[in-house]
N, CA and C atoms as a LAMMPS dump frame, in Angstrom:
ITEM: TIMESTEP
0
ITEM: NUMBER OF ATOMS
480
ITEM: BOX BOUNDS ff ff ff
-5.0000000000000000e+02 5.0000000000000000e+02
-5.0000000000000000e+02 5.0000000000000000e+02
-5.0000000000000000e+02 5.0000000000000000e+02
ITEM: ATOMS id mol type element x y z
1 1 1 N 0.847 -1.162 0
2 1 2 C 0 0 0
3 1 3 C 0.897 1.231 0
4 2 1 N 0.723 2.158 -0.901
5 2 2 C 1.586 3.33 -0.983
6 2 3 C 1.307 4.309 0.15
7 3 1 N 2.356 5.067 0.555
8 3 2 C 2.255 6.081 1.603
9 3 3 C 1.519 7.295 1.045
10 4 1 N 0.563 7.848 1.779
11 4 2 C -0.136 9.04 1.294
12 4 3 C 0.845 10.195 1.122
13 5 1 N 0.641 11.023 0.113
14 5 2 C 1.548 12.126 -0.205
15 5 3 C 1.686 13.144 0.926
16 6 1 N 0.6 13.594 1.582
17 6 2 C 0.785 14.596 2.654
18 6 3 C 1.66 14.07 3.788
19 7 1 N 1.518 12.793 4.13
20 7 2 C 2.324 12.22 5.201
21 7 3 C 3.798 12.152 4.796
22 8 1 N 4.075 11.801 3.581
23 8 2 C 5.45 11.743 3.093
24 8 3 C 6.068 13.135 3.053
25 9 1 N 5.285 14.114 2.612
26 9 2 C 5.783 15.496 2.568
27 9 3 C 6.114 15.991 3.977
28 10 1 N 5.261 15.662 4.943
29 10 2 C 5.509 16.07 6.328
30 10 3 C 6.783 15.419 6.865
31 11 1 N 6.985 14.144 6.566
32 11 2 C 8.179 13.438 7.031
33 11 3 C 9.442 14.059 6.434
34 12 1 N 9.397 14.42 5.155
35 12 2 C 10.542 15.051 4.511
36 12 3 C 10.81 16.419 5.126
37 13 1 N 9.762 17.188 5.394
38 13 2 C 9.92 18.526 5.997
39 13 3 C 10.542 18.424 7.381
40 14 1 N 10.089 17.475 8.189
41 14 2 C 10.636 17.298 9.537
42 14 3 C 12.103 16.891 9.454
43 15 1 N 12.446 15.997 8.543
44 15 2 C 13.834 15.557 8.406
45 15 3 C 14.736 16.707 7.976
46 16 1 N 14.292 17.501 7.01
47 16 2 C 15.082 18.645 6.552
48 16 3 C 15.257 19.65 7.675
49 17 1 N 14.177 19.943 8.398
50 17 2 C 14.251 20.895 9.513
51 17 3 C 15.222 20.41 10.586
52 18 1 N 15.195 19.13 10.898
53 18 2 C 16.097 18.585 11.92
54 18 3 C 17.55 18.679 11.478
55 19 1 N 17.801 18.395 10.198
56 19 2 C 19.177 18.445 9.689
57 19 3 C 19.702 19.871 9.667
58 20 1 N 18.866 20.824 9.236
59 20 2 C 19.298 22.215 9.118
60 20 3 C 19.413 22.883 10.479
61 21 1 N 18.445 22.651 11.371
62 21 2 C 18.454 23.361 12.651
63 21 3 C 19.472 22.817 13.631
64 22 1 N 19.844 21.565 13.501
65 22 2 C 20.823 20.986 14.417
66 22 3 C 22.113 21.77 14.473
67 23 1 N 22.807 21.947 13.342
68 23 2 C 24.053 22.719 13.36
69 23 3 C 23.834 24.191 13.69
70 24 1 N 22.709 24.762 13.253
71 24 2 C 22.471 26.173 13.528
72 24 3 C 22.252 26.431 15.005
73 25 1 N 21.464 25.599 15.66
74 25 2 C 21.196 25.801 17.087
75 25 3 C 22.459 25.615 17.896
76 26 1 N 23.31 24.663 17.501
77 26 2 C 24.558 24.448 18.218
78 26 3 C 25.539 25.589 18.028
79 27 1 N 25.487 26.251 16.866
80 27 2 C 26.449 27.306 16.568
81 27 3 C 26.047 28.651 17.135
82 28 1 N 24.762 28.866 17.344
83 28 2 C 24.273 30.154 17.821
84 28 3 C 23.679 29.951 19.206
85 29 1 N 24.226 30.621 20.205
86 29 2 C 23.695 30.546 21.564
87 29 3 C 22.559 31.547 21.682
88 30 1 N 21.337 31.034 21.783
89 30 2 C 20.17 31.903 21.85
90 30 3 C 19.88 32.371 23.265
91 31 1 N 20.545 31.824 24.242
92 31 2 C 20.351 32.234 25.633
93 31 3 C 21.624 32.864 26.149
94 32 1 N 21.467 33.759 27.072
95 32 2 C 22.642 34.374 27.698
96 32 3 C 22.857 33.68 29.029
97 33 1 N 23.962 33.012 29.16
98 33 2 C 24.229 32.245 30.365
99 33 3 C 24.617 33.175 31.508
100 34 1 N 23.943 33.012 32.646
101 34 2 C 24.284 33.74 33.857
102 34 3 C 25.161 32.826 34.697
103 35 1 N 26.25 33.34 35.237
104 35 2 C 27.093 32.496 36.082
105 35 3 C 26.282 31.952 37.257
106 36 1 N 26.693 30.84 37.828
107 36 2 C 25.969 30.278 38.962
108 36 3 C 25.905 31.269 40.129
109 37 1 N 24.797 31.232 40.862
110 37 2 C 24.623 32.12 42.015
111 37 3 C 25.739 31.893 43.024
112 38 1 N 26.348 32.977 43.451
113 38 2 C 27.421 32.91 44.436
114 38 3 C 28.809 32.903 43.827
115 39 1 N 28.91 32.623 42.529
116 39 2 C 30.222 32.597 41.877
117 39 3 C 30.638 34.022 41.539
118 40 1 N 31.838 34.391 41.871
119 40 2 C 32.33 35.723 41.542
120 40 3 C 32.575 36.56 42.774
121 41 1 N 32.684 37.872 42.559
122 41 2 C 32.979 38.795 43.656
123 41 3 C 32.336 40.143 43.364
124 42 1 N 32.196 40.953 44.392
125 42 2 C 31.643 42.298 44.234
126 42 3 C 32.061 43.142 45.423
127 43 1 N 32.014 44.451 45.224
128 43 2 C 32.161 45.365 46.353
129 43 3 C 30.758 45.864 46.685
130 44 1 N 30.357 45.667 47.93
131 44 2 C 29.02 46.051 48.382
132 44 3 C 29.165 46.814 49.678
133 45 1 N 28.513 47.979 49.77
134 45 2 C 28.502 48.728 51.021
135 45 3 C 27.062 48.905 51.477
136 46 1 N 26.863 48.847 52.786
137 46 2 C 25.53 49.001 53.368
138 46 3 C 25.288 50.48 53.614
139 47 1 N 24.261 51.034 52.976
140 47 2 C 23.92 52.448 53.14
141 47 3 C 22.986 52.679 54.319
142 48 1 N 21.992 51.781 54.488
143 48 2 C 21.071 51.94 55.622
144 48 3 C 20.414 50.615 55.969
145 49 1 N 20.099 50.477 57.244
146 49 2 C 19.386 49.319 57.772
147 49 3 C 18.246 49.854 58.622
148 50 1 N 17.03 49.385 58.405
149 50 2 C 15.881 49.913 59.144
150 50 3 C 15.787 49.359 60.56
151 51 1 N 16.547 49.909 61.463
152 51 2 C 16.619 49.353 62.818
153 51 3 C 15.344 49.588 63.633
154 52 1 N 14.862 50.804 63.733
155 52 2 C 13.738 51.09 64.615
156 52 3 C 12.375 50.984 63.979
157 53 1 N 12.311 50.653 62.698
158 53 2 C 11.025 50.651 62.008
159 53 3 C 10.509 49.258 61.676
160 54 1 N 11.123 48.219 62.187
161 54 2 C 10.68 46.857 61.905
162 54 3 C 9.661 46.454 62.959
163 55 1 N 8.471 46.067 62.496
164 55 2 C 7.382 45.74 63.418
165 55 3 C 6.674 44.466 62.969
166 56 1 N 5.956 43.877 63.908
167 56 2 C 5.034 42.791 63.602
168 56 3 C 3.631 43.392 63.584
169 57 1 N 2.987 43.362 62.412
170 57 2 C 1.649 43.927 62.258
171 57 3 C 0.63 42.812 62.122
172 58 1 N -0.512 43.026 62.746
173 58 2 C -1.586 42.041 62.633
174 58 3 C -2.324 42.234 61.314
175 59 1 N -2.609 41.13 60.65
176 59 2 C -3.297 41.18 59.367
177 59 3 C -4.686 41.786 59.518
178 60 1 N -5.104 42.525 58.515
179 60 2 C -6.424 43.159 58.536
180 60 3 C -7.459 42.334 57.799
181 61 1 N -7.095 41.186 57.321
182 61 2 C -7.999 40.425 56.47
183 61 3 C -8.638 39.24 57.181
184 62 1 N -8.815 39.31 58.474
185 62 2 C -9.554 38.3 59.2
186 62 3 C -8.75 37.086 59.647
187 63 1 N -7.598 36.848 59.065
188 63 2 C -6.82 35.671 59.447
189 63 3 C -6.16 35.863 60.8
190 64 1 N -5.888 37.108 61.165
191 64 2 C -5.298 37.39 62.459
192 64 3 C -3.817 37.098 62.568
193 65 1 N -3.189 36.642 61.492
194 65 2 C -1.756 36.357 61.535
195 65 3 C -0.978 37.669 61.596
196 66 1 N 0.203 37.587 62.202
197 66 2 C 1.119 38.726 62.233
198 66 3 C 2.094 38.612 61.068
199 67 1 N 2.458 39.748 60.505
200 67 2 C 3.404 39.801 59.399
201 67 3 C 4.504 40.791 59.729
202 68 1 N 5.708 40.455 59.331
203 68 2 C 6.861 41.327 59.542
204 68 3 C 6.798 42.466 58.541
205 69 1 N 6.84 43.683 59.042
206 69 2 C 6.814 44.869 58.185
207 69 3 C 8.11 45.638 58.406
208 70 1 N 8.821 45.9 57.298
209 70 2 C 10.113 46.579 57.407
210 70 3 C 10.376 47.382 56.151
211 71 1 N 10.828 48.626 56.307
212 71 2 C 11.295 49.357 55.126
213 71 3 C 12.546 48.659 54.584
214 72 1 N 12.912 48.919 53.357
215 72 2 C 14.063 48.213 52.8
216 72 3 C 15.388 48.644 53.427
217 73 1 N 16.302 47.688 53.532
218 73 2 C 17.704 48.009 53.793
219 73 3 C 18.268 48.403 52.431
220 74 1 N 19.221 49.308 52.408
221 74 2 C 19.758 49.79 51.132
222 74 3 C 21.254 49.502 51.069
223 75 1 N 21.667 48.911 49.944
224 75 2 C 23.088 48.661 49.709
225 75 3 C 23.487 49.279 48.373
226 76 1 N 24.761 49.658 48.278
227 76 2 C 25.336 50.131 47.022
228 76 3 C 26.256 49.048 46.502
229 77 1 N 26.061 48.686 45.24
230 77 2 C 26.852 47.626 44.623
231 77 3 C 27.904 48.277 43.74
232 78 1 N 29.165 47.959 44.011
233 78 2 C 30.266 48.474 43.199
234 78 3 C 30.51 47.546 42.032
235 79 1 N 31.749 47.314 41.732
236 79 2 C 32.078 46.446 40.597
237 79 3 C 31.695 45.005 40.911
238 80 1 N 31.094 44.353 39.922
239 80 2 C 30.658 42.966 40.069
240 80 3 C 31.375 42.116 39.045
241 81 1 N 31.903 40.997 39.523
242 81 2 C 32.518 40.006 38.65
243 81 3 C 31.775 38.7 38.891
244 82 1 N 31.11 38.169 37.876
245 82 2 C 30.358 36.928 38.036
246 82 3 C 28.972 37.204 38.593
247 83 1 N 28.554 36.373 39.548
248 83 2 C 27.201 36.479 40.096
249 83 3 C 27.186 36.232 41.61
250 84 1 N 27.862 37.088 42.382
251 84 2 C 27.799 36.92 43.838
252 84 3 C 26.37 37.171 44.335
253 85 1 N 26.111 36.833 45.579
254 85 2 C 24.762 36.927 46.137
255 85 3 C 24.794 37.714 47.451
256 86 1 N 23.823 38.613 47.614
257 86 2 C 23.627 39.302 48.886
258 86 3 C 22.461 38.619 49.594
259 87 1 N 22.646 38.313 50.87
260 87 2 C 21.581 37.699 51.674
261 87 3 C 21.208 38.665 52.785
262 88 1 N 19.906 38.901 52.941
263 88 2 C 19.382 39.827 53.954
264 88 3 C 18.465 39.038 54.878
265 89 1 N 18.707 39.136 56.192
266 89 2 C 17.871 38.399 57.146
267 89 3 C 17.442 39.279 58.306
268 90 1 N 16.255 38.974 58.791
269 90 2 C 15.774 39.498 60.072
270 90 3 C 15.437 38.268 60.897
271 91 1 N 16.189 38.061 61.965
272 91 2 C 16.055 36.867 62.801
273 91 3 C 15.438 37.252 64.134
274 92 1 N 14.335 36.581 64.48
275 92 2 C 13.657 36.817 65.768
276 92 3 C 13.697 35.505 66.548
277 93 1 N 14.766 35.275 67.347
278 93 2 C 14.924 33.986 68.029
279 93 3 C 13.776 33.647 68.977
280 94 1 N 13.195 34.653 69.653
281 94 2 C 12.102 34.388 70.597
282 94 3 C 10.865 33.817 69.935
283 95 1 N 10.745 33.958 68.624
284 95 2 C 9.622 33.391 67.87
285 95 3 C 10.063 32.264 66.927
286 96 1 N 11.335 31.909 66.992
287 96 2 C 11.899 30.896 66.104
288 96 3 C 11.556 31.231 64.649
289 97 1 N 11.775 32.498 64.279
290 97 2 C 11.41 32.98 62.948
291 97 3 C 12.563 33.749 62.325
292 98 1 N 12.825 33.453 61.072
293 98 2 C 13.821 34.202 60.306
294 98 3 C 13.239 34.515 58.937
295 99 1 N 13.243 35.788 58.591
296 99 2 C 12.836 36.214 57.249
297 99 3 C 14.113 36.443 56.452
298 100 1 N 14.241 35.765 55.326
299 100 2 C 15.469 35.831 54.529
300 100 3 C 15.131 36.12 53.078
301 101 1 N 15.954 36.933 52.45
302 101 2 C 15.854 37.128 50.998
303 101 3 C 17.257 37.108 50.415
304 102 1 N 17.342 36.671 49.162
305 102 2 C 18.631 36.592 48.464
306 102 3 C 18.525 37.362 47.153
307 103 1 N 19.59 38.067 46.817
308 103 2 C 19.633 38.872 45.6
309 103 3 C 20.904 38.543 44.827
310 104 1 N 20.752 38.097 43.592
311 104 2 C 21.906 37.848 42.734
312 104 3 C 22.381 39.184 42.164
313 105 1 N 23.684 39.345 42.071
314 105 2 C 24.253 40.64 41.705
315 105 3 C 24.785 40.724 40.272
316 106 1 N 24.622 39.682 39.466
317 106 2 C 25.093 39.741 38.079
318 106 3 C 24.465 40.951 37.389
319 107 1 N 25.262 41.719 36.679
320 107 2 C 24.804 42.89 35.913
321 107 3 C 24.237 44.011 36.787
322 108 1 N 24.64 44.114 38.03
323 108 2 C 24.127 45.172 38.908
324 108 3 C 25.215 46.145 39.356
325 109 1 N 26.331 46.175 38.685
326 109 2 C 27.405 47.103 39.04
327 109 3 C 26.887 48.531 39.016
328 110 1 N 27.218 49.284 40.067
329 110 2 C 26.836 50.69 40.138
330 110 3 C 25.415 50.947 40.606
331 111 1 N 24.666 49.936 40.988
332 111 2 C 23.269 50.118 41.421
333 111 3 C 23.166 50.291 42.931
334 112 1 N 22.114 51.004 43.339
335 112 2 C 21.67 50.995 44.744
336 112 3 C 20.469 50.074 44.79
337 113 1 N 20.468 49.171 45.736
338 113 2 C 19.398 48.178 45.816
339 113 3 C 18.68 48.276 47.151
340 114 1 N 17.366 48.195 47.103
341 114 2 C 16.558 48.077 48.306
342 114 3 C 16.31 46.612 48.592
343 115 1 N 16.698 46.158 49.767
344 115 2 C 16.536 44.76 50.147
345 115 3 C 15.348 44.632 51.088
346 116 1 N 14.459 43.733 50.781
347 116 2 C 13.297 43.483 51.64
348 116 3 C 13.304 42.011 52.052
349 117 1 N 12.919 41.738 53.303
350 117 2 C 12.857 40.33 53.711
351 117 3 C 11.66 39.652 53.049
352 118 1 N 11.796 38.361 52.774
353 118 2 C 10.65 37.611 52.268
354 118 3 C 9.554 37.612 53.329
355 119 1 N 8.305 37.598 52.908
356 119 2 C 7.204 37.648 53.877
357 119 3 C 7.167 36.414 54.775
358 120 1 N 6.853 36.647 56.027
359 120 2 C 6.613 35.554 56.974
360 120 3 C 5.326 35.856 57.722
361 121 1 N 4.586 34.819 58.004
362 121 2 C 3.375 34.945 58.802
363 121 3 C 3.562 34.217 60.12
364 122 1 N 3.072 34.819 61.187
365 122 2 C 3.23 34.226 62.516
366 122 3 C 1.85 34.124 63.153
367 123 1 N 1.539 32.964 63.659
368 123 2 C 0.252 32.731 64.301
369 123 3 C 0.114 33.617 65.533
370 124 1 N -1.071 34.197 65.768
371 124 2 C -1.251 35.052 66.951
372 124 3 C -1.061 34.299 68.268
373 125 1 N -1.246 32.987 68.256
374 125 2 C -1.039 32.198 69.476
375 125 3 C 0.43 32.178 69.9
376 126 1 N 1.338 32.434 68.971
377 126 2 C 2.769 32.441 69.3
378 126 3 C 3.233 33.777 69.869
379 127 1 N 2.469 34.835 69.667
380 127 2 C 2.85 36.171 70.133
381 127 3 C 2.433 36.305 71.599
382 128 1 N 3.432 36.388 72.485
383 128 2 C 3.123 36.517 73.912
384 128 3 C 3.87 37.681 74.558
385 129 1 N 4.491 38.538 73.732
386 129 2 C 5.204 39.71 74.231
387 129 3 C 4.82 40.918 73.383
388 130 1 N 5.163 42.098 73.878
389 130 2 C 4.902 43.311 73.102
390 130 3 C 6.1 43.719 72.255
391 131 1 N 7.245 43.111 72.509
392 131 2 C 8.447 43.368 71.705
393 131 3 C 9.369 42.159 71.805
394 132 1 N 10.182 42.013 70.765
395 132 2 C 11.114 40.891 70.684
396 132 3 C 12.482 41.394 70.259
397 133 1 N 13.523 40.791 70.843
398 133 2 C 14.881 41.064 70.38
399 133 3 C 15.077 40.369 69.04
400 134 1 N 15.802 41.023 68.167
401 134 2 C 16.03 40.471 66.83
402 134 3 C 17.407 40.91 66.337
403 135 1 N 17.816 40.322 65.229
404 135 2 C 19.069 40.7 64.573
405 135 3 C 18.801 40.911 63.094
406 136 1 N 19.267 42.044 62.594
407 136 2 C 19.235 42.328 61.161
408 136 3 C 20.651 42.084 60.655
409 137 1 N 20.762 41.336 59.55
410 137 2 C 22.093 41.025 59.024
411 137 3 C 22.075 41.031 57.497
412 138 1 N 23.213 41.425 56.939
413 138 2 C 23.413 41.382 55.489
414 138 3 C 24.756 40.708 55.246
415 139 1 N 24.757 39.686 54.375
416 139 2 C 25.965 38.95 54.026
417 139 3 C 26.187 39.01 52.528
418 140 1 N 27.438 38.88 52.134
419 140 2 C 27.816 38.775 50.727
420 140 3 C 28.443 37.405 50.508
421 141 1 N 27.852 36.628 49.599
422 141 2 C 28.392 35.303 49.288
423 141 3 C 29.191 35.385 48.001
424 142 1 N 30.466 35.008 48.1
425 142 2 C 31.371 34.964 46.949
426 142 3 C 32.029 33.593 46.943
427 143 1 N 31.694 32.793 45.958
428 143 2 C 32.214 31.424 45.908
429 143 3 C 31.64 30.601 47.045
430 144 1 N 32.498 29.943 47.795
431 144 2 C 32.028 29.118 48.914
432 144 3 C 32.165 29.849 50.246
433 145 1 N 32.301 31.158 50.201
434 145 2 C 32.527 31.967 51.4
435 145 3 C 31.44 33.024 51.556
436 146 1 N 30.983 33.23 52.784
437 146 2 C 30.039 34.309 53.079
438 146 3 C 30.713 35.307 53.993
439 147 1 N 30.631 36.573 53.605
440 147 2 C 31.237 37.641 54.396
441 147 3 C 30.125 38.467 55.028
442 148 1 N 30.246 38.689 56.314
443 148 2 C 29.285 39.477 57.086
444 148 3 C 29.512 40.961 56.779
445 149 1 N 28.51 41.626 56.188
446 149 2 C 28.634 43.055 55.916
447 149 3 C 28.145 43.882 57.094
448 150 1 N 27.074 43.419 57.747
449 150 2 C 26.557 44.115 58.933
450 150 3 C 25.676 43.167 59.736
451 151 1 N 25.752 43.29 61.047
452 151 2 C 24.812 42.63 61.957
453 151 3 C 24.46 43.662 63.01
454 152 1 N 23.174 43.866 63.184
455 152 2 C 22.73 44.863 64.155
456 152 3 C 21.601 44.272 64.996
457 153 1 N 21.761 44.405 66.306
458 153 2 C 20.689 43.967 67.224
459 153 3 C 19.627 45.056 67.278
460 154 1 N 18.376 44.62 67.161
461 154 2 C 17.261 45.562 67.153
462 154 3 C 16.14 45.031 68.038
463 155 1 N 15.128 45.847 68.23
464 155 2 C 13.905 45.423 68.906
465 155 3 C 12.763 45.531 67.923
466 156 1 N 11.991 44.448 67.807
467 156 2 C 10.827 44.407 66.942
468 156 3 C 9.602 44.608 67.808
469 157 1 N 8.838 45.661 67.53
470 157 2 C 7.62 45.956 68.276
471 157 3 C 6.438 45.18 67.682
472 158 1 N 5.524 44.769 68.556
473 158 2 C 4.294 44.091 68.114
474 158 3 C 3.185 45.132 68.106
475 159 1 N 2.554 45.303 66.957
476 159 2 C 1.429 46.232 66.842
477 159 3 C 0.146 45.411 66.837
478 160 1 N -0.686 45.669 67.827
479 160 2 C -1.932 44.872 67.963
480 160 3 C -3.105 45.546 67.341
């Protein structure tokens, strides 16, 4: 039984496309490769850390959970080589809670960056004080090493 013409034409088209695109796709990099996170180096200076303005606010949407509210910490990024990472944390040991965010620095030479902690929710049953001791910290990861840029002890107020 002979092969139908449309099916044969489709098979020939697919074969030609595979033969032609194979060498072309290999020769032309259509994606821009970003170095792995943490690889490289950068100069980073801490411009400001929101020490007295970090609070636990109660949600207004009926759930009653508390959320960490903080203005951004600000860093200035100097020369960047590769893709180092800045890590920003607010640690509240009395609640066993740490809010952490990570920022890759590839292509950010000369920028000022606002760092915000990732959102965390805390059950109201865990809140038993009006304020908690906490630590705000910013680290720079270059390769397999993390360098402490700043650590500051703060007090986090609970807003009811």
